[in-house]
N, C-alpha and C positions, 0 to 999 in steps of 0.2 A: 602470608598467611598463616596462623598458630595451629597447631593438630590439636583436633577437636576435644581428644581425649585426655592430651596432658593439659589444656585449660580446666578442663573440669577436674580432671584429679588433684595439679598441683596448684591450681590459684581457686578457680571456682569455688569447687566445695568444701577446702580447706576454710577460706576467706567467711564462707555463710557459717560456716561452724563456729568461726570465731566469734562474729559478731551475733550469733545465737539467732538467725534467722533461714539455718539451711531447711530446705525439704527438698525432696526428688523433684516438684513443680516449681520450685522457685531456681533450683539449680537449673532445668530445662528450660526457663523463662530469660534469665540472664544470658545463657549459650546461645540460645534461638536470637534474641534482641542482639547481642555483638555481630551473630552472623549476618543479620540484615541490617545494621548500622552501619558495618566497618567490614565485611567479608573476614569476621576472623581476625581481625587486626592488619589488615590488607591498608587502609588509611589511618592514622592518627589524628589527623585534622582533615576539616569537611574539606571534600573538594570545590571548587569554587567560590572558595573565599570565605565560607559560612562559617559563624563561630563555635562551631561544634567540635570537641576534642574527645580522644581516646576512642579505645574498642568498641565505647558504650556509644560514642559521636553525644556526647551530653554538651548541651549549650553551657558558656558559665552563668548564667540568668537561672538556669534550673539548679544548677551546683550551688549557686549561693543561697538562693532559695530553701532547697532541703538543708542546707544549715542554717539559717536564720530560722525557719519554721519549723524544722523537726528536732536536729543533731543538737542544735544549740542547749536545749534545756535537759540533756542526757548527759550527764558527765562521763560516765561508762563508757558511752560509744565513743564522745571525744577523746576521752584518752587513748583507746583502740586507734581512732581515725589519725590521731598526732603518731602513734608508732607506726602505722604504716606510710605516713610521707615521712616523716623526718623534719629537721631542722629548714633543709633546703626549698623545700613548698610551703613548709607553717608560715602565716602570715601572721604575727604576735599584734598587731594592730586590729586586724579585723577577727581575731581570733577563731580562724579556721585555716585552711589549705588556700592557696590559688589553686584555681580551678587547671592550670596548667599541668597540674600532679595527676589527674586523669589521663595526661598521655604517655607518663613515665613510670606510672606504677597500676601494675594489672590487677594487684591484691585490692589497691583503694576504686579503683573504677569498676571492679566486683560490687566493693561493698556500698559504693554509691547506685549504681542499678538497682541492687537492691533494696537499699533505702528507698528511691524512686517510687519503684513497687508496692513498698510497704506502708506508703502512706495511702494507698488505696483503698478503703475500707470494704469493697468485695473483694470475698475469697478468688483466692487462686484456682484454675481448673486444676484439672488432675495431673499428674505426672503423663506424658506419653501422649496428651490431648493436644497434638498439634494444633488442629484447627481451632481447640479454644483457644491455646496458647498466642495463636496468632492474632486473633482476636483481642484478645486481652493488651496484648501490645499495641493494637492500631489504637486501640480507646484510650490506654493508660500511659503510653509512650511516644508514640508519635504524633498521636492525636487526631481528629477527626480531620484536622484541616492541613494535616502535615503530606508529605508527599509519599509515604509506604503505603502497603497495604497489605491485608492478610495475605494476598496471595502471594505478593515479595516477600514476606517473611516465610511463607512456606516454601518456593523456591529458592531461597538464599540458604533457608537450612538444609536443604536436600542437597545445594550445589559444594556446601562448606563439609557436607558428611557429619552434621548434626542428627537428621534424620535417615536412620539407614536405611 
């Protein structure tokens, strides 16, 4: 498990500032998502042979959908993402990174987690509103049919030190 304060200060916050999508609530939501999805990096591939990857446990289909339906038309964002993943994971034929970049690049994973939430038209809850963030996560990241729950989000955030 990564140190939560270092993830916030060294990865999540600077990445969200770089992509122009930082707010205290967004930072809380990204770190909370990582706490519940991967125990802050304990798991980098989904347990049980599932497809989810990286600290955000994002599925390749979701990754690709973000690129096809959100990032593809935003050339400045594409340039930023290309810089984050470098040539090793950039798929020139598809014009986007291979989803495997979510495993090896924390800043890329932070950006993709935030972009996933950015596509939601509903405003983010207030920073520090952990119950609101848990509900937002469940509805928009884990989905109503997913195995996660608001209670699990809150428990994982407490266990990982996200919620003091």
